[in-house]
VEXDREN-2710 file (C-alpha; in Angstrom, 1 decimal):
% VEXDREN-2710
k/r/px/py/pz
1/MET/-44.6/-3.7/-29.3
2/ALA/-42.0/-3.8/-26.6
3/ALA/-42.7/-1.3/-23.7
4/THR/-39.9/0.8/-22.7
5/THR/-39.4/2.1/-19.1
6/ALA/-37.3/4.9/-18.0
7/ALA/-35.0/4.4/-15.2
8/ALA/-36.0/6.1/-11.9
9/ALA/-34.0/9.2/-11.4
10/PRO/-31.8/9.1/-8.4
11/PRO/-32.9/11.1/-5.4
12/VAL/-31.6/14.8/-5.6
13/PRO/-29.1/15.2/-2.7
14/VAL/-30.3/17.6/0.0
15/ASN/-27.6/19.5/1.9
16/LEU/-28.6/19.6/5.6
17/ARG/-26.9/21.3/8.5
18/LEU/-27.0/21.9/12.4
19/GLY/-30.2/24.0/13.0
20/ASP/-32.3/23.1/10.0
21/LEU/-35.9/22.1/10.5
22/VAL/-36.7/19.0/8.9
23/TRP/-39.1/16.0/8.4
24/GLY/-37.8/12.8/10.0
25/LYS/-38.9/9.3/9.0
26/LEU/-39.1/6.9/12.1
27/GLY/-39.3/3.5/10.4
28/ARG/-42.8/2.6/9.7
29/TYR/-44.2/5.7/11.3
30/PRO/-45.2/9.0/9.5
31/PRO/-42.7/11.8/8.9
32/TRP/-42.5/13.9/12.0
33/PRO/-41.3/17.5/12.2
34/GLY/-38.0/18.1/14.1
35/LYS/-34.7/20.1/14.2
36/ILE/-31.2/18.9/13.8
37/VAL/-29.4/19.8/17.0
38/ASN/-26.1/19.0/18.8
39/PRO/-26.4/15.4/20.4
40/PRO/-25.4/15.0/24.2
41/LYS/-21.6/15.0/24.5
42/ASP/-21.5/11.4/25.8
43/LEU/-24.0/10.0/23.1
44/LYS/-21.9/8.5/20.4
45/LYS/-23.0/8.7/16.8
46/PRO/-24.0/5.2/15.3
47/ARG/-21.6/3.7/13.0
48/GLY/-22.4/3.5/9.4
49/LYS/-24.5/5.8/7.0
50/LYS/-24.4/9.7/7.6
51/CYS/-27.1/10.6/10.0
52/PHE/-28.1/13.5/12.0
53/PHE/-29.4/14.0/15.6
54/VAL/-33.0/15.2/15.4
55/LYS/-35.1/16.8/18.2
56/PHE/-38.8/16.3/17.6
57/PHE/-41.5/18.8/18.1
58/GLY/-44.6/18.1/20.1
59/THR/-42.7/15.3/22.1
60/GLU/-39.8/14.7/24.2
61/ASP/-38.1/12.3/21.7
62/HIS/-34.8/12.6/19.8
63/ALA/-33.2/10.1/17.3
64/TRP/-30.3/9.5/15.2
65/ILE/-31.9/9.7/11.6
66/LYS/-30.1/8.6/8.4
67/VAL/-29.9/11.4/6.0
68/GLU/-31.9/9.6/3.4
69/GLN/-34.9/9.7/5.9
70/LEU/-34.7/13.4/6.3
71/LYS/-36.5/16.0/4.3
72/PRO/-36.3/20.0/4.4
73/TYR/-39.2/21.1/6.5
74/HIS/-40.5/24.2/4.4
75/ALA/-40.1/22.7/1.2
76/HIS/-42.1/19.6/2.0
77/LYS/-44.7/21.2/4.5
78/GLU/-47.9/21.1/2.3
79/GLU/-47.1/17.7/1.2
80/MET/-46.8/16.3/4.8
81/ILE/-49.8/18.0/6.0
82/LYS/-51.9/16.7/3.3
83/ILE/-50.9/13.0/4.2
84/ASN/-50.9/13.3/8.0
85/LYS/-54.2/14.4/9.7
86/GLY/-53.7/13.2/13.3
87/LYS/-54.2/15.5/16.3
88/ARG/-50.9/14.9/17.7
89/PHE/-49.3/15.4/14.4
90/GLN/-51.1/18.8/14.0
91/GLN/-49.9/19.9/17.5
92/ALA/-46.3/19.0/16.5
93/VAL/-46.8/21.3/13.4
94/ASP/-48.3/24.0/15.4
95/ALA/-45.2/23.8/17.7
96/VAL/-42.9/24.4/14.8
97/GLU/-44.9/27.4/13.8
98/GLU/-44.8/28.6/17.2
99/PHE/-40.9/28.4/17.3
100/LEU/-40.6/29.9/13.9
101/LYS/-42.8/33.0/15.2
102/LYS/-40.7/33.3/18.2
103/ALA/-37.4/33.0/16.2
104/LYS/-38.6/35.6/13.8
105/GLY/-39.8/38.0/16.7
106/LYS/-36.4/37.7/18.3
107/ASP/-34.7/38.5/14.9
108/GLN/-36.9/41.6/14.5
109/ALA/-36.3/42.8/18.0
110/SER/-32.5/42.3/17.4
111/HIS/-32.8/44.1/14.1
112/ASN/-34.7/47.1/15.6
113/SER/-32.3/47.3/18.4
114/ALA/-29.4/47.5/15.9
115/GLU/-31.3/50.4/14.0
116/ASP/-31.9/52.3/17.3
117/LYS/-28.2/52.1/18.3
118/ASN/-27.2/53.4/15.0
119/ARG/-29.7/56.3/15.1
120/ARG/-28.6/57.3/18.7
121/ASN/-24.9/57.2/17.5
122/SER/-25.8/59.3/14.3
123/SER/-27.5/61.7/16.4
124/GLU/-24.7/62.0/18.9
125/GLU/-22.2/62.3/15.9
126/ARG/-24.4/65.3/14.4
127/GLY/-24.7/67.0/17.9
128/LYS/-20.9/66.8/18.5
129/ALA/-20.2/68.2/14.9
130/ALA/-22.5/71.0/15.5
131/ALA/-21.0/71.8/18.9
132/GLY/-17.7/71.9/17.3
133/GLU/-18.7/74.1/14.5
134/GLU/-20.1/76.7/16.9
135/LYS/-16.9/76.8/19.0
136/ARG/-15.0/77.3/15.7
137/LYS/-17.1/80.2/14.7
138/ALA/-17.0/81.7/18.3
139/GLY/-13.2/81.3/18.2
140/LEU/-13.0/83.3/14.7
141/SER/-15.5/86.0/15.9
142/ASP/-13.0/86.6/18.9
143/GLY/-10.2/87.1/16.4
144/LYS/-8.3/84.0/17.7
145/PRO/-8.0/81.7/14.6
146/LYS/-7.5/78.1/15.7
147/LYS/-4.5/75.8/14.4
148/ARG/-5.6/73.1/12.2
149/ALA/-5.2/69.8/14.1
150/SER/-2.6/67.5/12.6
151/SER/-3.0/63.7/12.0
152/ALA/-0.4/63.1/14.7
153/SER/-2.3/65.3/17.3
154/LEU/-5.6/63.4/16.5
155/GLU/-3.7/60.1/17.5
156/ARG/-1.7/61.3/20.3
157/GLY/-4.1/63.9/21.9
158/PRO/-5.9/62.6/25.2
159/LYS/-9.6/62.3/23.7
160/SER/-10.1/64.7/20.8
161/PRO/-13.7/64.7/19.8
162/LEU/-12.9/63.2/16.5
163/LYS/-11.2/60.4/18.3
164/ARG/-14.0/59.9/20.6
165/MET/-16.3/59.8/17.6
166/TYR/-14.2/57.1/16.0
167/GLU/-14.2/55.1/19.2
168/GLN/-18.0/55.3/19.6
169/SER/-18.7/54.3/16.0
170/PRO/-20.4/51.0/15.6
171/ARG/-18.3/50.1/12.5
172/LYS/-14.9/49.0/14.1
173/ARG/-12.1/48.1/11.9
174/GLY/-9.8/44.8/12.5
175/ARG/-10.5/41.8/13.9
176/PRO/-13.1/41.9/17.0
177/PRO/-11.8/41.0/20.5
178/LYS/-11.8/37.4/21.5
179/ASP/-14.6/37.7/23.7
180/GLU/-16.9/39.6/21.4
181/LYS/-16.8/36.8/18.7
182/ASP/-20.3/35.5/17.6
183/LEU/-20.5/32.2/19.2
184/THR/-24.1/31.5/17.9
185/ILE/-24.8/28.7/15.3
186/PRO/-24.7/30.0/11.8
187/GLU/-27.9/30.5/10.1
188/SER/-29.9/27.7/9.4
189/SER/-30.1/26.6/5.7
190/THR/-33.6/25.9/6.3
191/VAL/-34.4/29.7/6.9
192/LYS/-32.6/30.4/3.6
193/ARG/-34.9/28.0/1.7
194/MET/-38.1/29.0/3.4
195/MET/-39.6/30.3/0.2
196/THR/-38.2/27.6/-2.2
197/GLY/-40.4/24.9/-3.7
198/THR/-40.1/21.1/-3.3
199/VAL/-37.0/19.3/-3.9
200/ALA/-37.7/17.6/-7.2
201/GLY/-37.1/13.9/-7.3
202/PHE/-36.7/13.6/-3.5
203/LYS/-38.5/10.4/-2.4
204/TRP/-38.6/8.5/1.0
205/PRO/-36.7/5.0/0.5
206/PRO/-39.1/2.1/0.6
207/SER/-39.7/0.8/3.9
208/VAL/-39.6/-2.8/4.5
209/SER/-42.1/-2.6/7.3
210/GLU/-45.7/-3.8/6.9
211/PRO/-48.3/-1.0/6.6
212/VAL/-50.0/-0.1/9.7
213/LYS/-53.2/-1.6/10.5
214/GLU/-55.9/0.7/11.7
215/GLY/-58.6/-2.0/12.7
216/ASP/-56.8/-3.9/15.5
217/PRO/-57.3/-2.1/18.8
218/HIS/-54.3/-4.1/20.2
219/PHE/-51.8/-2.7/17.8
220/HIS/-51.8/0.8/17.6
221/HIS/-48.5/2.2/16.1
222/PHE/-47.5/5.4/18.0
223/LEU/-44.5/6.7/19.9
224/LEU/-44.7/6.0/23.7
225/SER/-43.5/9.5/24.5
226/GLN/-45.5/11.3/22.0
227/THR/-47.1/13.6/24.6
228/GLU/-46.5/16.8/26.4
229/LYS/-45.9/14.6/29.6
230/PRO/-44.1/11.6/29.1
231/ALA/-44.4/10.2/32.6
232/VAL/-48.2/9.7/32.1
233/CYS/-48.0/9.2/28.4
234/TYR/-49.8/5.8/28.4
235/GLN/-52.7/7.2/30.3
236/ALA/-53.3/10.0/27.9
237/ILE/-52.7/7.8/24.9
238/SER/-55.1/5.0/26.2
239/LYS/-57.7/7.6/26.7
240/LYS/-57.4/8.8/23.1
241/LEU/-57.4/5.4/21.5
242/LYS/-60.0/3.9/23.9
243/VAL/-58.0/0.7/24.0
244/CYS/-60.4/-2.3/24.9
245/GLU/-59.4/-2.5/28.5
246/GLU/-63.0/-2.9/29.6
247/GLU/-63.7/-5.8/27.4
248/THR/-60.6/-7.9/27.9
249/GLY/-59.1/-6.4/31.3
250/SER/-56.0/-5.9/29.3
251/THR/-54.3/-2.9/27.5
252/SER/-51.3/-2.6/25.1
253/ILE/-49.1/0.0/23.6
254/GLN/-46.9/-0.1/20.6
255/ALA/-43.4/1.1/20.7
256/ALA/-41.1/2.4/18.2
257/ASP/-38.8/0.3/16.1
258/SER/-35.6/0.4/18.0
259/THR/-32.8/-0.8/15.7
260/ALA/-29.7/1.6/16.2
261/ILE/-29.9/3.6/13.2
262/ASN/-33.4/3.2/11.6
263/GLY/-34.9/6.3/12.8
264/SER/-35.7/4.9/16.3
265/ILE/-36.3/7.0/19.3
266/THR/-33.2/8.1/21.4
267/PRO/-33.8/8.6/25.1
268/THR/-31.1/10.8/26.6
269/ASP/-30.2/12.5/29.6
270/LYS/-31.0/15.8/27.7
271/LYS/-28.0/17.4/28.3
272/LEU/-28.0/19.6/25.0
273/ASP/-26.3/22.8/25.7
274/LYS/-29.1/25.5/25.8
275/GLU/-26.9/28.4/25.2
276/PHE/-26.6/27.0/21.5
277/ASP/-29.9/25.4/21.3
278/PRO/-32.6/27.6/19.9
279/LEU/-35.2/24.9/20.7
280/ALA/-34.6/25.1/24.5
281/GLU/-37.7/27.3/25.1
282/ALA/-39.9/25.1/22.9
283/PHE/-38.8/22.0/24.4
284/PRO/-38.5/22.1/28.3
285/ASP/-36.5/19.4/30.0
286/PRO/-38.4/16.1/30.6
287/GLN/-39.8/15.5/34.0
288/PRO/-37.7/13.7/36.5
289/GLY/-37.7/10.0/36.3
290/VAL/-38.6/9.8/32.5
291/ALA/-35.3/9.6/30.3
292/THR/-32.8/10.6/33.0
293/ASN/-33.4/7.4/35.1
294/ARG/-30.4/5.4/36.2
295/ILE/-30.9/1.8/34.8
296/GLY/-29.6/-1.2/36.4
297/PHE/-29.7/-4.8/34.7
298/LEU/-29.3/-8.2/36.3
299/GLY/-28.5/-11.1/34.0
300/LEU/-26.8/-11.1/30.6
301/GLY/-28.1/-14.2/29.0
302/LEU/-29.4/-14.6/25.5
303/MET/-32.3/-12.2/26.0
304/GLY/-30.6/-9.8/28.8
305/SER/-27.5/-9.1/26.4
306/GLY/-29.6/-8.0/23.5
307/ILE/-31.9/-5.8/25.8
308/VAL/-28.8/-4.1/27.5
309/SER/-27.1/-3.5/24.2
310/ASN/-30.3/-1.7/23.0
311/LEU/-30.7/0.2/26.1
312/LEU/-27.1/1.4/25.7
313/LYS/-27.6/2.4/22.0
314/MET/-30.8/4.5/22.9
315/GLY/-28.6/6.4/25.4
316/HIS/-29.7/5.3/28.6
317/THR/-27.1/5.0/31.6
318/VAL/-27.1/1.3/32.5
319/THR/-25.2/-0.4/35.4
320/VAL/-24.9/-4.3/34.7
321/TRP/-24.3/-7.4/36.9
322/ASN/-24.1/-11.0/35.8
323/ARG/-23.3/-14.1/37.9
324/THR/-20.2/-14.8/35.7
325/ALA/-18.6/-11.3/35.6
326/GLU/-16.8/-11.9/32.2
327/LYS/-20.1/-11.4/30.4
328/CYS/-20.2/-7.9/31.7
329/ASP/-16.8/-6.8/29.8
330/LEU/-18.2/-6.2/26.5
331/PHE/-21.0/-4.0/27.8
332/ILE/-18.4/-2.0/29.9
333/GLN/-16.7/-1.3/26.6
334/GLU/-19.8/0.0/25.3
335/GLY/-20.4/2.5/28.1
336/ALA/-22.0/0.6/30.8
337/ARG/-21.2/0.6/34.3
338/LEU/-20.2/-2.4/36.4
339/GLY/-22.1/-3.4/39.5
340/ARG/-20.4/-5.7/42.1
341/THR/-23.6/-7.1/43.6
342/PRO/-27.2/-7.1/42.8
343/ALA/-27.6/-5.2/46.0
344/GLU/-25.3/-2.5/44.7
345/VAL/-26.9/-2.1/41.5
346/VAL/-30.5/-1.8/43.0
347/SER/-29.2/0.9/45.5
348/THR/-27.3/3.0/43.0
349/CYS/-30.1/2.8/40.1
350/ASP/-33.6/4.2/40.0
351/ILE/-35.1/1.3/38.0
352/THR/-33.6/-2.2/38.0
353/PHE/-34.4/-4.9/35.4
354/ALA/-33.7/-8.6/35.9
355/CYS/-33.8/-11.5/33.4
356/VAL/-32.8/-14.9/34.8
357/SER/-33.5/-18.4/33.9
358/ASP/-36.1/-19.9/36.2
359/PRO/-37.9/-19.4/39.5
360/LYS/-35.1/-20.6/41.7
361/ALA/-32.7/-18.2/40.0
362/ALA/-35.2/-15.3/40.2
363/LYS/-35.9/-16.0/44.0
364/ASP/-32.1/-16.4/44.6
365/LEU/-31.3/-13.3/42.9
366/VAL/-33.7/-11.1/45.3
367/LEU/-33.6/-13.2/48.3
368/GLY/-30.0/-14.4/48.4
369/PRO/-26.8/-12.9/49.9
370/SER/-26.1/-9.2/48.6
371/GLY/-29.4/-9.9/46.9
372/VAL/-31.9/-7.4/45.3
373/LEU/-33.9/-7.0/48.5
374/GLN/-31.0/-5.7/50.5
375/GLY/-30.8/-2.8/48.0
376/ILE/-34.4/-2.0/48.1
377/ARG/-35.4/1.4/49.7
378/PRO/-38.4/3.3/49.5
379/GLY/-39.1/4.5/45.8
380/LYS/-36.5/1.9/44.3
381/CYS/-38.1/0.0/41.5
382/TYR/-37.5/-3.5/40.5
383/VAL/-38.8/-5.0/37.0
384/ASP/-38.4/-8.8/36.7
385/MET/-38.4/-9.9/33.1
386/SER/-37.9/-13.6/33.8
387/THR/-40.5/-16.1/32.8
388/VAL/-41.6/-17.9/35.9
389/ASP/-44.7/-19.0/37.6
390/ALA/-47.4/-16.6/39.2
391/ASP/-46.7/-17.9/42.7
392/THR/-42.9/-17.1/42.4
393/VAL/-43.6/-13.6/41.0
394/THR/-46.2/-12.8/43.6
395/GLU/-43.7/-13.7/46.4
396/LEU/-41.1/-11.5/45.1
397/ALA/-43.5/-8.6/44.5
398/GLN/-44.7/-9.0/48.2
399/VAL/-41.3/-8.7/49.5
400/ILE/-40.2/-5.7/47.4
401/VAL/-43.4/-3.7/48.3
402/SER/-42.8/-4.6/52.1
403/ARG/-39.6/-2.8/51.8
404/GLY/-41.1/0.3/50.2
405/GLY/-40.0/-0.6/46.8
406/ARG/-42.1/-0.5/43.6
407/PHE/-42.6/-3.9/41.4
408/LEU/-43.5/-4.8/37.9
409/GLU/-43.3/-8.2/36.3
410/ALA/-42.3/-7.9/32.6
411/PRO/-41.5/-11.3/31.0
412/VAL/-40.6/-11.0/27.2
413/SER/-41.9/-13.1/24.2
414/GLY/-39.1/-13.5/21.6
415/ASN/-35.8/-15.2/21.2
416/GLN/-32.1/-13.7/20.9
417/GLN/-32.5/-12.4/17.5
418/LEU/-35.6/-10.4/18.3
419/SER/-33.9/-9.3/21.7
420/ASN/-30.8/-8.0/19.6
421/ASP/-33.2/-6.3/17.1
422/GLY/-35.3/-4.5/19.9
423/MET/-38.4/-6.4/18.5
424/LEU/-39.4/-8.3/21.8
425/VAL/-43.0/-8.2/23.0
426/ILE/-43.2/-7.2/26.6
427/LEU/-46.1/-8.5/28.9
428/ALA/-46.4/-6.4/32.2
429/ALA/-48.4/-6.4/35.4
430/GLY/-48.2/-4.9/38.8
431/ASP/-47.3/-1.1/39.6
432/ARG/-49.2/0.6/36.7
433/GLY/-47.1/3.9/37.2
434/LEU/-44.0/1.9/37.2
435/TYR/-45.1/0.4/33.8
436/GLU/-45.4/4.1/32.4
437/ASP/-42.0/5.1/34.0
438/CYS/-40.4/2.2/32.0
439/SER/-42.0/3.5/28.5
440/SER/-38.6/4.6/27.1
441/CYS/-36.8/1.6/28.2
442/PHE/-39.7/-0.7/26.8
443/GLN/-39.2/1.3/23.5
444/ALA/-35.7/0.5/23.3
445/MET/-36.0/-3.3/23.9
446/GLY/-39.3/-4.1/22.3
447/LYS/-41.8/-3.4/19.6
448/THR/-44.8/-3.8/21.7
449/SER/-45.9/-4.0/25.5
450/PHE/-49.2/-4.9/27.0
451/PHE/-50.2/-4.0/30.6
452/LEU/-52.3/-6.8/32.0
453/GLY/-53.3/-5.7/35.4
454/GLU/-52.3/-7.3/38.7
455/VAL/-49.0/-9.4/39.6
456/GLY/-49.2/-12.8/38.3
457/ASN/-51.1/-12.1/35.1
458/ALA/-48.1/-11.5/33.0
459/ALA/-46.6/-14.8/34.3
460/LYS/-49.7/-16.8/33.4
461/MET/-49.9/-15.3/30.0
462/MET/-46.3/-15.6/29.4
463/LEU/-46.6/-19.4/30.1
464/ILE/-49.5/-19.9/27.9
465/VAL/-47.8/-18.1/25.1
466/ASN/-44.6/-20.4/25.3
467/MET/-46.9/-23.5/25.8
468/VAL/-48.3/-22.8/22.5
469/GLN/-45.0/-22.2/20.9
470/GLY/-43.3/-25.2/22.6
471/SER/-46.0/-27.4/21.2
472/PHE/-46.1/-26.1/17.8
473/MET/-42.2/-26.6/17.6
474/ALA/-42.6/-30.2/18.8
475/THR/-45.2/-30.6/16.0
476/ILE/-43.1/-29.2/13.3
477/ALA/-40.3/-31.8/14.3
478/GLU/-42.7/-34.6/14.3
479/GLY/-44.1/-33.7/10.9
480/LEU/-40.4/-33.3/9.3
481/THR/-39.5/-36.7/10.9
482/LEU/-42.8/-38.4/9.4
483/ALA/-42.1/-36.8/6.0
484/GLN/-38.4/-38.4/6.1
485/VAL/-39.5/-41.9/7.2
486/THR/-42.4/-42.1/4.5
487/GLY/-40.1/-41.0/1.5
488/GLN/-41.3/-37.3/1.4
489/SER/-39.0/-34.3/0.8
490/GLN/-38.6/-32.3/4.0
491/GLN/-37.6/-29.3/1.8
492/THR/-40.9/-29.7/-0.3
493/LEU/-42.9/-30.0/3.1
494/LEU/-41.4/-26.6/4.3
495/ASP/-42.1/-25.0/0.9
496/ILE/-45.7/-26.2/1.0
497/LEU/-46.1/-24.9/4.7
498/ASN/-44.4/-21.6/3.8
499/GLN/-47.1/-21.2/1.1
500/GLY/-49.9/-21.8/3.2
501/GLN/-51.8/-20.5/6.6
502/LEU/-49.1/-21.6/8.7
503/ALA/-46.3/-19.4/7.1
504/SER/-44.2/-17.6/9.5
505/ILE/-40.9/-16.6/10.2
506/PHE/-40.6/-19.0/13.3
507/LEU/-41.8/-21.9/11.1
508/ASP/-39.2/-21.0/8.3
509/GLN/-36.3/-20.5/10.9
510/LYS/-36.9/-23.6/12.9
511/CYS/-37.2/-25.8/9.7
512/GLN/-34.1/-24.4/8.3
513/ASN/-32.4/-25.1/11.7
514/ILE/-33.2/-28.6/11.4
515/LEU/-32.6/-29.2/7.5
516/GLN/-29.2/-27.6/8.0
517/GLY/-28.4/-29.6/11.3
518/ASN/-27.7/-26.0/13.1
519/PHE/-28.9/-26.0/16.4
520/LYS/-27.2/-22.9/17.7
521/PRO/-29.3/-21.6/20.4
522/ASP/-31.7/-18.9/19.7
523/PHE/-34.0/-20.1/22.5
524/TYR/-32.7/-22.8/24.7
525/LEU/-34.4/-26.2/24.6
526/LYS/-34.0/-26.4/28.5
527/TYR/-36.0/-23.3/28.9
528/ILE/-38.9/-24.0/26.8
529/GLN/-39.2/-27.5/28.5
530/LYS/-39.4/-25.5/31.7
531/ASP/-42.0/-23.4/30.4
532/LEU/-44.1/-26.3/29.3
533/ARG/-43.8/-27.8/32.7
534/LEU/-44.8/-24.7/34.4
535/ALA/-47.7/-24.2/32.2
536/ILE/-48.9/-27.7/32.8
537/ALA/-48.8/-27.0/36.6
538/LEU/-50.8/-23.8/35.9
539/GLY/-53.6/-26.0/34.1
540/ASP/-53.4/-28.3/37.0
541/SER/-54.0/-25.7/39.7
542/VAL/-57.4/-24.6/37.9
543/ASN/-58.2/-28.4/37.0
544/HIS/-57.8/-27.7/33.4
545/PRO/-56.4/-30.4/31.0
546/THR/-53.4/-29.7/28.9
547/PRO/-52.9/-33.1/27.1
548/MET/-51.0/-31.5/24.1
549/ALA/-48.3/-29.7/26.2
550/ALA/-48.1/-32.6/28.4
551/ALA/-47.2/-34.8/25.1
552/ALA/-44.7/-32.1/23.8
553/ASN/-43.2/-31.9/27.3
554/GLU/-42.4/-35.5/27.2
555/VAL/-40.7/-35.1/23.9
556/TYR/-38.5/-32.2/25.3
557/LYS/-37.7/-34.2/28.2
558/ARG/-36.3/-37.1/25.9
559/ALA/-34.3/-34.4/24.0
560/LYS/-32.8/-33.2/27.3
561/ALA/-31.8/-36.7/28.0
562/LEU/-30.1/-37.0/24.8
563/ASP/-28.0/-33.9/25.9
564/GLN/-29.8/-31.3/23.9
565/SER/-30.4/-28.9/26.8
566/ASP/-28.1/-26.2/25.7
567/ASN/-29.2/-26.4/21.9
568/ASP/-31.8/-24.5/20.4
569/MET/-35.5/-25.6/20.9
570/SER/-35.6/-27.0/17.4
571/ALA/-33.2/-29.6/18.5
572/VAL/-36.3/-31.3/19.8
573/TYR/-36.2/-32.9/16.3
574/ARG/-33.3/-35.2/17.5
575/ALA/-35.9/-36.8/20.1
576/TYR/-37.9/-38.1/17.0
577/ILE/-34.6/-39.7/15.3
578/HIS/-33.0/-41.5/18.1
END
């Protein structure tokens, strides 16, 4: 018997407006209570689907959230409390209830005040009427009847009792004066729906993200600023989660997805107009140096361009500089400021990030004419995101700190696409306090960040990661060419690999590049060869053999000799076919 299935009913549209309390869905993270508020005047609304600017309770976070990722707070409160049990979540719900209690108290006080005023006015009117009656009777008893006042005399007389009563009445006719117009936000539709039930048929759209894994201590999925004090958020969170720092000497934090409109966190300058923001008391301004930092960025290559774009999308104030100034034009159009020299950028910004190609470029940027070092003053912060060797980054840290600056190394693992998507993995080491101060920036540019201890550790770890990646890429190319020369289908080989334990986005993308002959750079071949060379030198420094990396390095050197330096790393394939 044929089974019949009913088509799923479309979600019932929910009308939301400014001031509504809502549940906002942040990518893969659980729904969180918030309130629709006015965005800062200088923060542009993302293009695309309809969305609202939401301020979240229990955090200092804001976000542009698509309307289909929002639910009315009261209608879904019981449902959300059942599925979310975390301490932070409960604190956020408590903050909502406290806000509602305060709002209700203010409304009641206003109502009582109005009633008291009406009672006073009524008493005054009754008193004046009684006094008038007594005078009338007194006049009659004296034998001097009074003339009845005409309507004209009421209007033209100086201040007759009746006219004064009219002027003192709380009910004035006509349009109120301009300065007495109600400037407050209209009553929230959420309040009107406080006693309504759930919205039938309203379902969260399915998420493409994988479910959160609870068992891995290194990958805790939570919002970096989901604490009362964002400046020390990592410290508080690491205590709660007991991240395995004692075992490995390293810790990690998981940031929010930061694609422009997918429910990501939006750090801003907190310029919301408090006069019209009922949440101003519930949410105090952030501590200085959290989301109000002036950010500088030096180097707009494949990685730097995506990072800056995401910093701007998330509401940061960014000043940019690049050796070839033309690359800055696009970001100036998006709202960035232009710095004339690295020194100028550092001197005018609180935290300056840099992402350049190699150790020489990193040193020249800091130590060269009008370089970073000339702009360093006590308290200025410098974060080097370049992939370099430990000796280079240690030297840079020493000269920055010697001028009173603060230093953090933070190389990134990923490629151009991951940089554009805000999904980089950030490896940091150095000033722990600066690492925490960079949390909102790391949220914008990456999905995960690790703090690895003292300066040099991140450089070493980054080189090891890229050594593994570069060697794997060379092995993929070697396998595809061997399949070709032995009469096997390269596409079939890829299909088999994609069904096995080696299946990954990296494997599929790089094989597709080779099969299509498309070597547009996503990660320059010359840079992966540079990282292999530095990783081999790292092994030599501790007398550790790296024969696989050494073999892969030779293949990349051959590819460079074939003029493949500025192509994608997958162009190493051409070293095998020539």
